[in-house]
Each structure stands twice: as structure tokens, then as C-alpha cells.
N, C-alpha and C positions, 0 to 999 in steps of 0.2 A: 504494500500500500504506500502510495506516495505521501511525502510530508504534508502536501497541501490537503489531501483527502483526510489525513489523520487530524489536522487542525480543524477542518470543517466538521468532522464527526464529533470532536471534543466540544466544539462550540454548540452544536445541536444538542448533544447529550447534557451539557451543563445547563442549557436552557430548559430542557425537559425535566431535569431533576432539581430545578430551583425551588425555592420555598413555595409551599402551597400547591405543588404539582402532585398528581396521583403517582402511585408507584410505577416503576418500569420493570417489566419482566422480559428477559431475553432468552432466545434459543441459544443454549450454550454448547450445542453439538458441533459447530464447525471448527476447523483449523487446529486439530490436534495432531500430535506426532506420537507414533507407537513404536515401542521397542520390546521384542519378545526376549525375555531373559532378565536377570538382575543387572543393575547398572549402578555401581558405587557412585554416590554423590549426585545422582540424577535429580534430587530434590532442590539443588542449588540453582540460583538464577544464572550463574556463570557457566553452568554445564552446557557443553556443545551437543545439541541434538540434531544437527544438520543432516546427519546420515539416517536419522529415524524415518519411518514411513509416514507420510502425510495421510491422515484418515479423517473422515467425518463420523461422529457417533450418531446412533448407537453402532458399536462394532465389537464383536467378540474377537479376540486376537487369534483364536483357534477355529474361526468359522469354516475354514477349508475342511475340517474334520466332519462337519455335519453330513451324515449319511454315508460318507466315504469310509468311516470307521465305526466299528462296534462301540457302543457307549463306554465300555470298560477301557477302550483304547484312546479315548479323547485325551489330547495333550493337556497337561496340567503344569503348573509352576508359576513363576513370577513373570509379570509383564508390566511395563511402565507406560503411562500416558502423560504427555506434557502439552501445554498450550500457553500462548501469550494472549492477553486480552487487555483492552484499553478502557480506562475509566476517566470521568471528567474531574475538573479541578476541585469541585466542592464535595467530593466523595467523603472527605473526612467528617462532614457534618451529617452524613446519611448512614443508613444501615445497609449492609450488603450480605445477602444469604445465597448459598448455593444449594440446589435441590438435585439430588441423584434419585432417579426412579429405581435404582438398584445397582448392585455390583456383584460379581461372582469371583471368589467367595468373600474375600476381605479386601477392603480398600483403605489405604492409609494416605492421607491428603496433606500436602504442603502448599503454602502460598508465599511466594517471595522468600523461599527458604525457611519459613516458619511452619513448624508442625501444627496442623489444625486439629486433626483427630483421626479416629479409626472406626470403621464400621465392619462387622464381621459375619452377620448371619446369612449373607448370600441371597436373600429373598427380597426384603422389604425396602421401601424408599427411606431415605435418610437425608439429613441436611446439616450444614455447618454455618455458623456465623463467621463471616470473613472480615468483618468491619475493621478490626484492629490490625489486620495483616495487609490489607490492600492499600494502595496509594494512588494519587492522580497519575494519569498516563499509563505507561506499560506495566503490566503485572504478569507474573508467571505462576501457573498452577501445575503441580506435579502429583500424580496418583500412582501409587505402587499397589498392584493387585496381586492376589495369591489365590489360585483356584485349585490347590492340591486337594485330592479327595479326603485326605486324612488331616486337613487343616484343623487346628485346635484353638479354641478361644484363648487369647493371651492371658487373661486374668485368672482363668480356672483350669486350663489344660483340657477342658471338655470338648469333645467333638460335637458336631451338630448332627442330630438324628437324620435330617433330610439330605445330607451330603452322601447320597446313596447311588452306587453305580448301576443299580437295577432300573431306576425310573427317572432320575433327575439328570437329564442330559447336561453335560458340563460345558456350557458356552462361557468361556472365561473372560475376565476383564470388565469392561464397561459396555455391556450389550444392551443397555437401556438409555433413555433420553436424560438430558441434563438441562436445567434452567438456572438463570441467575436473576435474583430479585434485588432491586434497589429501592429502599423505602425511606420515608421520614422516620425520625426516632420515636414518633407516636404512630403505631402501626398495628394492623391486624396480623396476627401470627400465622405461620405456615402450619399445615397439618402434618408435621414431621416430629413425631414424639422422640424417636431415637436421636440422640445427640442434642437436639434443640429442646426437647421436652415440651413442645407446644402442640396445640390442637386445631388452630385455624378457625374456619367458618363452618357452621353446621346449619343446613337448611332442611326443613322437614314440614310436613303437612298433616292436618288433622281435620275432623268434622267434615268428612267427605260426603258429598252428594254427587255420585258418579253421573247419574242421568242428567242432572242440571249443570254439570261442569263447574261445581263450586267446591272450595275447600278453604280452610284457614291455613295460611302460609306463615311460618316462623323462620326468621334468619337470625342466628346467634353468631357472635364473633368474639374470639378471645383477643383482647386489646392489651398491648404492652406500651408503657411510657418509659423510654430511656432518655428523656430529657432530664436536666437537673432541677426542673421545677414542675409542680403539678400542672396538668393540662385539663381544661374544660373543653369538652368536645361534643359534637352532634353525631348522630348515627342515622343514615338514610339508606333505604332499600328500594331498588328499582328492579322490577321483574319484566323482562322482555322475552318475546317469543323469538324463534329463530329468524324471522324476517326483520327483527329489530324493533317491532312495534311494542310500545310500553303497555303492558297488561295491568300492572299495578305499581303504585309507589306509596311508601309509608315510612315512618321514622319513629325513633325512640326519643324520649325527653333528653335534654342536655344533662350531662353528668361529668364528674371530675374524677380523674385518676391521679394518684400521687406519683411523685418522681420515683422511678425504679419499680413501680407496682404493675401488676397484671390484673385485669378484670374481665368479666364477660358481660357483653351488652347484647340485648335482644330486642327485636321489633316484630310485630305480627299484625296480620290483618286478614279479613275474609276476602277471598279473590274469586271472581266469577269469570266465566268464559274460558276455563282451563280445558286443555286437552290432556287426558291422562295417559301416561306411558303404559304400553301394553305389549303383548306378544306380537312381534312383527310391526310394531308402531313406535318408532323412536321419537316420541313427542318430548322434546327437550326445551328448557328455558335457560336463559342467562340471568342469574341473580347477581346484581351489582350491589355490593355493600360499601358504603363510603363514610369515612370519618371526615368531619369538618371542624375547623377551628375558626372562630369569628366568621362563620358562614362560608368559608372557603374550603374546598376539598383538599385534603392532604394525603389521603390514602384510599384507593379503591381496589377492591378485589372482585374479580368476576368468577362466579361459581356456576358451572354448567350442571344442571340437574334435571330431574323429571319427577313427576308426582304420580304415585299409584297407591292403591289400597290393597293390603294383603290380609289373609286370614289363614291360620293353620289349626284346624279343629275338626273333630268328627271324622278323623282319618283322611281328610281332604285338604287340598290347597285351593284357596280362592285368590284370584287376581281381579281387582276392581269389582268384587262381588260375584264373579262368575267362577264356577268350579273349573279347574284345569288339571288334567292328568299329566304328570311330568313325562315328557317324551324327549329324549335327547342323548347326549354323549358324555361319557367320562373322558375328558380330553387331557392329555399331558399338558402341564402348564407351559412347557417350552414351546408347544405349538409351532414346531420348527419347519424350515424349508431347507432343501439341499444347498450346501456351500454358503449358507447365510445364517443358519441357526434361527434364533427367535427375532433377530434384528431387522424386520421388514418395515417398510413405511406404513403409516396408518391406513391408507387406502387399500393396501394389500391385506392388512388385517381384516378390514371390512369385507373384502372379497372372499377370503377364506372362511371367516366366521359366517358370512352371509350365505355360504353354501350349506352350512348347518341349518340355517333357517329355511333355505330352499328345499331341504329334505324333509321339511315339516317338523323339525325339532323345535321345542320351545324352551329348552333348559340345557345348561352346560354345568357339569360338575368338574371343576378344575381339580387335578389330583395332586395331593401331598403338600404342595407349596402354593402360596398366594400368587395369583397371576400378576403380570405387570400392568401398570396403569393403561398402557395402550390397548391391551386386550379388553380390560374392563370398560374403557370408554367406547371401544368398538361395539361391544354388546349393548351399551346404552344406545348407540346410534341406530343399530339395526333392530333392536327389540327382542333380545334373547335374555331370559332370566338366567341367573348363575348362582352357584354355591361357592363360597370362598373359604378354602382352608387357610391355615397359617403356615405350618411347617411340621411334618412328621414323617414317619416311615410306615411301619406296620404294627405298632404296639403302643399301648399306654406306657408311660415312663414316669420316673420319679426324680426328685432332687433337681440338680441344675439343668438336666435335659428338659424337664417339664417347665422350669422357669424360662428357658430359652423359647419354648413353644408359646408360652403365655406372652412373652415380650413381643414375639413376632405377631401374634394375634392382636395384641393391643395396637401395635404400629399399623397393621393392615386395616383394622376397624377405623382408626382415626383418619387414615389416608383415603379410604373408600366409602365413608359413610354418606356421602352425597351422591353416590352413583346408583340410580334407580334399578339397574339390572341386577344388582346383588340383593337376593331375597333370603339367603341362608348363610349362616356362619357355621363352618364345619370344625368341630372340636378335635376330630381325629379320623384318620383313615381306617382305623379300627375302633372298636368301642373303648370308651374311657370310663373311669369310675364315676360314681355319683358325685363324689367330692370334686373331682376335676371338671365334670360337667357344670356343676354349680359355679365354679370359678369362671368358666367361659361365659356363662349367663351374666355373672356379675360384671365382667368386663364389658359385655354388650350393654348392660343396663347403665353402666357408668358413662360410656363414651357414645353410645348410640341408642338412647332409650326410646326414641320416637321414630326410628327408621323402618318399622314394620318388617323386621328380619328375624327369622327363627334361628335359634341356636340348637344344634344337635350333633349327631355323629353317626357313623356306620354302626350297625347292630342296635344297641339300646332297646332291646325287645321286651324286657320284663316290665311288669306293672310299676315296680319301684323305680326303674331307670326312666320310664316314661313320665314319672313324676317330676323329673328335672330336665330331661331332654325334650325338645319341642318337635323333633322328628327323628327318624331312624330308618333302619333297613339293612338287610344283609347285602353282600356284594353280588351274589349270584341267584339267590332264591326269592320266591314271592313271599312277602310279609303283608299282613293286613292288620288293621286296627279300627276300632270305633272311636278312638281318642286321638292319637297323634298320627300325622301323615307318615306312612311307611312306604319307602320306595327302594328299588334295587339299585345299587351304586356302581356295579361294574359288570353287567351281564353280557353274555355272548363274546367270548374271548377268542374265537376261532380266527384263523388267518388265511389270506389268499391273495395272490398277486393279480394286479389288473391285467397283466400280459396274457393270462390264461382264461379264455372264454369257456371252453368245454373240451371234451376229449375228441371231438370231431373237427376242431378248428386248429390251424397252425398256432403255436408250435406243438399241438397234439399232446398236451400235458395230461397224463392219466391222473384223474382226481385222487388226491391224497398222497401222490408220490412225493417223496422228499426225505431229507435226513431224519433219522430217529431222534427222539427227544428223551434224554436220560436213558438211552439204551432201548427204548420202546418205540414201535411204529407211531408216527405222529400225523395221521391223515387230517386231523382237525386243524393242523397248522399249515397245510399245503393244499388248500381248496382250489378248485376252479371258481370262476366268478359265479356261475349259476348255483353251485352247491353252497357257496358262501352266502349268497343272497337268500337262499331258502332257509339256511340255518338261522339267519337273522330274523326272518319272518316267524319261524317256529318258536324261537325264544320269546319274541314279543307277545305271542298269542296268550301265554299264561298270564301276563299282566293285563292284557286286554280283557280276558274273561272276568277278571275281578275288579274291573274299573268302577268308578263311582256310578251309581244307578243300579248296581247289582246286589244291593243289600246294605245292612248297617255297617258291617266290617268290610272295608274295601282296601285295595291297593291304590296308592296315589301315583303309581307309575314306575319308571325305571330309566336308567341311562346305559346305553351300549358303549362298551369300551372297544375301540376309540373311534374318532371321526376320520382323522387323516393318518396315513401311515407315519410311524413315529420312530425317531432315532433313539429308542429305548429298548428295554429287554425284549427278546424275541425267541421264537421257538421253531420257526420254519427255515426255509432254505437260505434266506438272506440274512444280513447282519443287522437288520432293523425290523421293527414290528409292522406286519402288513395286515392288521385286522381292521384297517380303516375302511370307511365307505367311499372314500376318495383316496387316491394315492398321494405321495408326498408333494406333487405339484398341483394337487386339488383337482385332478381329472377324475370324474365320477366312475365308480364301478357299478355293477348292477344292483348291489345292495343299497346304494344311494336312492335309486328309483323305487326299490321295494319299500324303503322307509316312507317315501312320499305317499305311497298307496295306503299303508297301514296307519300312518300317523296324521292323516288329514282331518284334523278336528281338535277342538279343545278337550273333549272326552270322546263322544261318539264320532264316527266317521261322518263328516259333513259334506264332502264332495267326492262322489265315487270316482275312482281312477282305475286304470288298467296299465300294466307294464309287461310287455313281452320280454322274457329273459333272453339275452343274447342278441344275435344278428341274423341275417338271412343271406349269407354268402357261403355256400357249401359246394363240395364236389358233386358232380353228377352221380346220381344213384344213392346219395346219402339219405338215410332214414333215421329220424330222431324223434324223441318226445318233446313236444313244444309245451313249455310251461308259462303260464300267465299268472302274475300276481295281481289280484284285483279285489276291490271291495264291493263289486257288483254281486247281484244274486246269482246270475248265470253268465257264462261267457260263450260267445259264438266265434268260431275261427273261420276265416275265409282265405283262400289262396287264389290270387288273380281273379277275384270276384266270385269264385265258386265256394259255396259253403262246405266246410268240413265237419260240421256238427256243432251242437251246443252242449255244454256239460255243466254240471253242478261242481262245487268245490270238493276236491278230494280230501282236503283238510282246510281249516280256516285260511282264507285269502289265496289259496293255491288251486289252480285249475290246470288239468293236464289233458293233452291230446296226444295219444299214443300213435306211433308208427306213421308219422307224417313224412312223405317223400319230398325231398327238395325239388323245387321247380323254380327257376328264376322268375322274378317278378315281385309282386306285392303280397305280403303276409299281414293280415289284419285281424286283430282281436277286438271284438265288440262286446262291451259290458252291457248287460240287460238287467232291468229291475225285475221285481217279482211278477209284474204284469207283462213282461216281454218287451218293454220299451228301451231303446238305447239310451244309456246314461253316460257312457265313456267309451274310449277306444284308444288303441295304440297300433302303430304301423311300422313294419320293417320292409325296406325296399332293397332289392339286390343291387349292389354297386357294380359298375363295370371294372375292367382291368385298370390297375394303377397307371395314371398318365402324367401326373404333375404333383408338385409340392405347392402348398398354400400356407402363407404366413399371415397371422393376425396378432395384434398387440393390444394389451390392456395396460393403461397407465393412470397416473394421477388424474382426477377429473379436470384439472387445469393444466394438463400436459406434463410431460416428464420434467422434473425439477433438477436443475444442474447444481445440486447441493452436495454431491459426493456420497449420498446415501439412498436416494430414490431409486426405484427399480421399474423396469418394464417387464411384464410377463408376456412372453411371445409363444403362441401356439403354432406348431407345425403339423400339417395334415398331409397324408397321401390321398389324393383325390382322383376320381375317374375323369373322363372327358367332359362329363356334365357338371363337374365340380362337387360330386358327392364323395364323402369320405369312404375309403375302402376299409372295412372293419377288420380285415385279416392281414393287412399289410404289416411287414416287419422290417422295412427298408432302413438301412443306415444312412443318416443325413449328415452331411458335412456343412458346418457353418463358418462363414467368414464375416468378421466384424470390423468395421471401419468407423472412425470418428471418435469424439470424446466420450467414450463409454468403456466399461470394464466387463469382460465376460465372466459370468458366474455359472452358466450352464444349467443342466437339469439332472435327471436320474433315469436309469434303465437297468434291466438285469444284465450283468456282465462284470468284467474286471473293475474293481473299485466302484461299482455301481455307476460307472461313467461320470462320476462327479467331477466337474470342471473340464471334462473332455470336450473338444471342439467337434468331435464326431460321435454321434450316439443314435441308436435305433428308435424308430417309432414303435409303439406297442398298441396293437389293435388299431393301427392306422393313424395314431396321434401321439404327440408328446409335447412338452413345453420346456422352455429355457428362460433363464433370467439374465437380464442385462442391467448393470448398475451405472448410474450417471457418474460423471466426474464433476469437479467444480468449474469446469469450462463448458459454457453453453455452445451448442452447435448442432450440426446435422450428423446423425448416426445412421449408418447403413448396415443392414444385416442381410446376408445372402445365404440361401440354403440350396444345397445340391444333393442329388442322389442318383446313382447309376440308373440310366434308362428312363429317367423322369425329367420333365421340364422343370427348371429351377424356379425359385421364387425370390423376390427382393422386397424388403421392407425398409421404409425410411421413417425415422423419428427425428424430431427436433426438440432438444432440451432447452428449457427456459431458464434464463439467468436468475440467480437468487442473490440478493444484496447481502454481503457479509462485510462488516467494517469493524476493525479492531477485535476480531475474533467473536463478534456478537452479531446476531441477526434478529430482526423483529418478525420474521416469517417462521412459523412453527410447522413441524411436519404434518399436523392435522388440519392446518388452514386449508379451506376449500374442500374439505371432505364432509359432505352433508349427511344429516340424519336421513333415515329411510322409513317408509311406511308401506311395507309389502302387503300388510293385512288390514290396515285401518284400525279404528278404535275398537275397544272391547264391545262385542255384541251385547245387546240387552236381553236376548233370548236365553232360555236354559241351555246348558251345555250337554245335557244328556236326557234320554228318555228312561224312565224307571222300567227295568226289564223284569225285576222280581223283587219281592218284599220279604224281608227276614221275619221269621216267626220266632219270638224269643223262647228260651228254655227256662222253665221254672226250677227244675231240679233234675238230677240224674242219680242213678244207682247202679252198682255193679258188685259182683261177688268179691272182687279184689281191687285194690288201688283206690285212689281218691277220684271218684267220678266227676267231681266238680271241676277238676282241672281240664276236662274235655271241652268246656265252654266258657272259660274265664277271661277271654280276650287277653291272654298272656302267652305268647309263643315260646317263652322260656320254660313253661311247664307242660306236662302232658299226663293224661291218664294212661297207665300201662297195666295191662291185666297180668295176672299170674299165668303161667303156662297151662294151657288147656282150659282156661276160664275167660276166653276172649269174647265176652258178651257184655253189653252195656245197654241200659234202658233210660231214655230221656222222656221227661214229662214236659210237654210244651205248655206255655202260659195260657194258650187258648187252643181250642180245636181248630184244625185247618185242613184244607186239601192241599197237601204238599206237592210241588212240581219237581223240586230238585233237593238234593242233599250235597253239601260241599264239605269235604274233609281235608284236613292236613294230617297225614298219617306219619307215624314214626318211620324214619328211613325212606322218606318220600321219593328221593331220586333213585334209590336202589331197590326198594321193596314193592311188591305187588301182593295185595291181600284178597283171598277169596271171601266175599262177604254175602250175607243174606240180611236184607233189611225188611222190616215189617212195620206197619202202622196199625195200631190196635189189633195186632195179631194177624193182619192180612199182609201176605208177602207183596212187596212193591218193587223189589230189586234183588237180583242175584247175579253175581259175576265177579270177575277179577279186576281189581282197580288198576288203572294205568299208572305208570310212573309220571312224574311231573317235576317242575321246579318248585313245587310247594303244595298247591291245592289241587284237588280233583273234584269235579262236579259230576254227580251220578244222577241220571234221569230216573224219576220215580213214577210208577203207575198211579193214576189218580185214585186216592182213597181218603175220605174224610176221617180224621181221627186226632188223638191228642197224645198217645204214647208211641214213641218210636224206638224200636229195638234194633240193634246192630250186632250181628254175630259173625265170628270168624268160623268158616265152615271147613277149613283145612289148614295146612301149613302155608305160611307166607313164602313167596317165591322171590328169587333174585338175591343179589348180594354184591360182592366186590366186583363182579364182572360189569356191573352197571354203575360203579362208583364214579364220582365226579373227580376227574384228574386234572382240572383246568388250572390249578394253582399248586405251587410247591408246598405250601404249608397246609397239610390235609386237615388240620384242626379247624381251619376256616370253613371247609366244605363238609364237615362231618354232619351227617343226618341222624346219627344214632343207630344205624342199622346193625353195626357190629355188636351192639350191646343188647340186641333184642333176639330172643329165641324164636324159632320158626312157629311155635305154637302160641306166640304172644301177639296180642293186638294192642297197638299204641295209637292213641288219638291226641294230637296236639290241640286241634280245634275242630268242633263240629258245628255246622250251621244249617238251618232248615229254612226253606223258601217256599212261598206260594206265588202264584201269578198275581199281577196287579188287579 
């Protein structure tokens, strides 16, 4: 930067920061230098870093490892970041704070050679007061990071539980955003409890009238006076919609804060004309809180938030008064991309997270560690609810390890309590003690008492634990409750690569073929796309059967692990996890579209859909079973206009057409309602021979930004002469990049997963690559070539970003708008009541405690003595029962031969199916009040049907190994009549 530009910048900055000016916040990402390894003396101003690599943050120093290496092989160690930045002449009369959205694992900070502090937990945001270290003009900040897996807290020598090579991909250094704040000495604090010990602004709503669009809005701010005299100040709140229109303005009475003191000020007012944040409806507002002295503004903070009403009761979750069954994904918090890791620009976060929404997910459970601010704000913008953990592994802990978890939870609550998408705080990836759960609730009640967020944990099944936890649920199985919402936290762990359609398509992968897992065959981790999609549907069905509207005790849903292929622990052929519904470049697999079908609705399916699994490009003479995933009553299949028949579902949502002979042309699946009317359809058309390559790009809504961190996502397709993608093409594509951009590439099966390779194959006719901008604006040209195909050329032009003195007023999320894919919360009911529970008055059995069979406590069960497998229930009222639902001991492994009678009349006899929890048995109609359930023979099944999805078998234990063959065990029994 020229001396003239520096002088001009300093003059502008001094004017902006003069007395009575609102605070200035700067993007602190630009103009860093990076050195991998330790560097003695690098904290000093005089240190020569000219040979270090120029980078724009966020940037993990080991980003090249993302997907190229197994998580256990991610490079670790010391890395240094340094930058110069320029401040104005009057900075000595101001306050200067730096905000880190996070660092991995530890970050030690110096400014102008003065040690500022250390942050070590590797997860949460933190900040430092730089006021005494900075000076007018040029300043130097140096950060030494250490991401060793075995890093230990300096004060105690304790490791962090969540620094785990199994799930917490190690993208080291400064992989998240930074900001610099310059304020008056009377200021609203930052929401950075670590190091600063401050809580910032807190905005919340109450007295909701959803239909009228009204609520009472409160804005609180922690205010600190670091002047040497008391200050009398005003506090004003302005609420603006995203178009900038003022929706409301209100203020608090004048008050005085003593020198050196901190106080909390609040203002509230009823507000009308509000749009409430909802699923698929990112209704956000800018709440400006301003401190004034003598009527002049001296500090303004803008808090972007949204308003929504939640309820967690009667086994259900309500959003804005409407019941919603949780349908979504347990996603790794790293949420990473090849050769980038987690450090993508906000618009790309919205794209990837928006695909979760497009699959009809409404909820994301981030796993093990708190998400970073960018992903939280992304889910705000697109309208996806989320559960926020703090930091843990797979067990409750004690001592300093628990204290570390609570400190991380405290920091995350303070930092994220204004983000409407967060609706749950997770105390642990596994169950925690009642005492620990109470501590988490106390933290929530202290720092976020009005945010409408439930505090809970995985498991928490017993009546006693449900007294303190506000939600729960196992990782794999179906839990129900009439009290707390219960949802599955990590179901459907199978894996399958996008490259494999089926056994009849190139590259002709035999379903299930792959390396063994722990010495045993592992077909569940080497699926083709069609079998993987089917498995996802089958797993969801058990939750869908027990949805709200099916009785008093219900399941409030579940989340599938995971959404996008992840650089975390794996079991299949690759060195990364492939259980995503999209691959690492967010290209959909068939499971993505299957979820669209089965999840389309708040509870019940609201919009019938159909999805034809696979493609329609086969060799002459191929005969195959065509499978359609649909929510229609029946499905009709036609080939080139000729009907091939209509079928009912062979299992819920699954329609099969056997022995269909391939014929080029159009294959059409038509969904019909119960009256035979068309309600949906899906079509596959045979593509011609590969003829050309096609390139398309997605970029920032305001064009590719030349900031050194922005990315372009470029899709390459192999198309026929009509421009249709050929779904079985596997051609290798060579890329040539010219202009001010950096190649980051993509991923495919092969050596090193082709990470950073300039040549890589398409899979299923398509692939994607990433190109990163530099700090130079200009024209970027990308050329793609493949043998025998017409090449393709793509031209991008990056847009200049103003950076002066290491600071920028443009932030990565600027110009990235909120979205409304679904609109406001509907006023109609979310479900139709399909059955009504008939309560039990009492039960009796020859052995065991019969009351445990209907106590709404899944940690207890009635277990008979051997040979005494009979129990009798007395209903609270006589009824004509339609169904009986049971959770049986050993449910995943055992099948029980049962005879059921009502007032002595047999209404069911048969072998119960296995399930993920509950089985529903149809009953012959008979009016009565006493229901008898008898075991008529030995229970069947055992270890051959055991759940082997996780390493720790205690997690998946159903109790079958402790039950004799002649024993009947009932965890919960429920009785239903028709409405």
C-alpha cells in the first residue's frame, strides 16, 4: 500500500472513530502470513516473515489433508500466523477487541511483541482486549497455534475429551473468521465469555400471537464504562427487517454507570407485523442497540436474529404452535469439503446446508462439538433448526474434563443465544447424570432463560432423568414418551459411494463388496446407491409409524447420520465416511431423493412424491427390478408410453416392478391416490452416447470475490449430443486453469482420492471442483478436456475487495441473503389422528412387576419368569381395539410367538417382527376391557440379528443376551382404537 493510501485511510479511520461515533467492526481475515512449523521469536515485531505464505483467513494450515488422508493421519503440530494492521491516531482513547470464531487446538496471541493471552479448547469463539498493546499506525499480531491430538491444557495437564481422532477432523490453525472491534470506552460488551468474561447483547421475544404476527421484543445489553468518570447514558433499540424498513423503535430510561463498572440495560416493547422464523423460512431482523451520551450515539451494535415460539411437551416438539416431527441429519461439525476442510465462504455454507433443507430435512444435530458461527448463521438464513452440543466424546466424565465441557457450553450459549435456528442444547453425546444435566439447565437458565431452547442429551430415558432432561433418545433405536420429546440421534449408519448405481451399471460394483471391517464381511458399508437409499427408507419407517397423531406416547423423530460424506471415521473401502446422502462435493445420491419423498411434511406427508431409483441407460437385453420410492397409494410404471402395470407398496414407501426389460426411451413412474388419480410422477430418459463436456459454476450471489478466500464451485458433466447428462459415464477430465485463481480441485475414487489433482474422473457422468480466488481481481478461465469428447470452457471474473491496512469493511457474509423455500408456518394441523390410545388401569402377571409394562419409562420392563410368559392388562375403559404396539425385550434381535386375546376372545396370533424398537400388531375387532398377552413358545433369534453398527456394543444392547428363550419381556405396551 502506498504512503498516500495509508495516510488517506488513517484520516478516514480517525474521523470514523472520533468522539460520539458508533463502533467500527472490521473483517480481520485479510493479509496474513502463514508458517507451518515452530519459529523462534516469531512473536516479535522485528521478525522477518517475508518468506511466509500470504493467506486470507479462514485457512487451516493443513487443508490439503482434507479427504486426501484418513482422519488419524491429519498433520498436526505448530503453525504461526502473522499480520500487520493499521490503526488511527486516536486509538489510545478507544477500546480495541479482537474476536476469533475459533482456533484449533490452542492459540497463543501476541500484539506488538506483547503476550495477550491463550485460548485452548479448540471449539468455541474467544476474544482479547488489545487496547493496551496497540498503537497508532502499524501494528503486528502474531498467533502461535498447536493442533496436536494429545494437546494438554497448560494449567492442569488435562487433555480435552473432544480432541478425538475418531470424529473430530483436525483442521489446524485459524480455520474460522476473525473480526476487530473498535469502540468508545463506554460500550456494549462482546458475547465472548472466554478471556473477556463478557456476555454482549441478548434479544428475545415473549407473549407470542403467531397468527396476528405480534410479540413482545426485549433487547438487553451488558454495558461497561472504562472511562475514569461515571457516565449517564441512553439506550435505544431499533428493529429493522431485512429490507431495512424500521419495524419498531423503543428505548430505556436514562441511567448512570460508575467508572470501571458493568451493568445490564434492557428495553422492551410489543411489536406487530412480525414474520416468525420457521422451517424453510429464514425470517431475520437486524436489532440495533445504541448507547447515547447527551443525545449523541457513541456505540451501536447490530444483532441479527429471528423470533419463533417453541414448545417441548407431551412427547412432541412444536414450532410456532405447530407440531413438527424432527427429520434431518446428525452432521459432523467440521462439515468439510475436499482440500478446504471447514473453511468455505458463507454462500457455500448456505448451498451445502440448503441441500439438507432441499431433502426435506428440518433439523440438524451437530455432533460432539459446537458448530462454528458461520454454520449457525447459515441455518438461520435458510430455516433449519439445530441442536448445539458443546464438546465431548462418548461418555459422561468427571473432574476437570467435565469442567472443560461446562466452560465450552457456557461460551457457546453466550455466543449463540441470539440465533433462532438453535432450539436445543445438547449436554452430551451420550447420557449424563442427573446432576450434570441439572448443571447444563442451570447454565441455560443463567445465560439464556428466554430463548425457548430445550436442554437434554442422548439417552435420558428413565422417568427420573426425564425429570431434569427436556429431551432425549437413543442413537439408533425408537424411543417414545408422553412427556419429553424423544428422538433418535444417529440412525442409519450404512455407507455407499455415489460412483456405484447398481450391479448392472458401470463400474458393475457387486452390492456389499469391499474390505472386511474388524475381520468380518462389511456389506453394510459398501452399498450401491439403490440399496443404500432403500436402507435409509426402511430405517425411517419405524419412526414414521410412531409419529405424532399415532397415540399418546409418540416418537418426535430422528436424524440420519450423516448428510455429506465426511473426513471422519469410516468402515468401507475409502479412507472417509460415505454414509452421506450427498457426496463430499454435495452431489446428491439416490438417498437424497428418497428422503425428499418420505420427509415431505411437518409430520404427515403433505405433498406426494415419487422417485425412480437409478437411471435408464443399460445394455441391450438387461432385465432388472425397477424400484420406486413414493408416498402415493399406488404407482403405475410406463415405458415409452406403454403401461407396465400398477402395484401397491411392497413395504412402506417402496414399490417394485419385477423383470423389466431395458428399452431405450422414457421410463415413467406415476403416483396415484386411493381413487386412481395422478398425484406425482418421476421420469428417466435414456441419454445418448457421450459427446461433450459441460461446465457450470456457482459463486457468491454478487460474483466471485477477489479476497483470497472465496470459492467457485464448478460442475463438470459428460453430456450427449442433446446436452443430457450420461449417467454411466466415467471419463477422466483434465482441467487447465488460467488467471488469478488457485486450484483446489475435487474428489473421486482412486489414488489419494484425486484430491488437488488436475485430472480426475466423473462418476455417474458428473463431478465438481473448487477454484479459490486470489486477492487480485481479474478474468479466470477454466478449460476441461476428455478423450473423445468436445471440450468445455468456463470464464469467471472476480470482483475487487477493498483491503486497507490489513482491514476490510466487507465481510464474507455480505450479500448472502436469507431464504424462504417454504414460507411461514402453516396455520393448519400438522397431522391427522390415525389412532387413539386406550389407557391401562392396571396389569397383573404371575411373575415380575407388571406395572413396568406400561409406565412410560423405557429404562424399565416387565420380565416374566421362564415358562410364565403371560400378562393381563385391565384397560381404563372398554374399547374395540384396532392395534397393539409393543416394545419387547431384545427388540432388534428377538422375535416372540404371541397369542393375544380381548376378554378371552383371540384377536392375534403370530411371530412378532424385529424392529428398531416398537412393533405394531393388527388386532381382530372385538369389544372388551381385559387384554391378555401370552408367549406360546420359545423366543427366536439372537446374536445373528444383533446390531453391529457401533464399536461399543453397550450402546446397542437390547437385553436379548440376558433373556431366556422361555421368557417374555415387555418394555412398553400400548393399546389403540380407531378415531
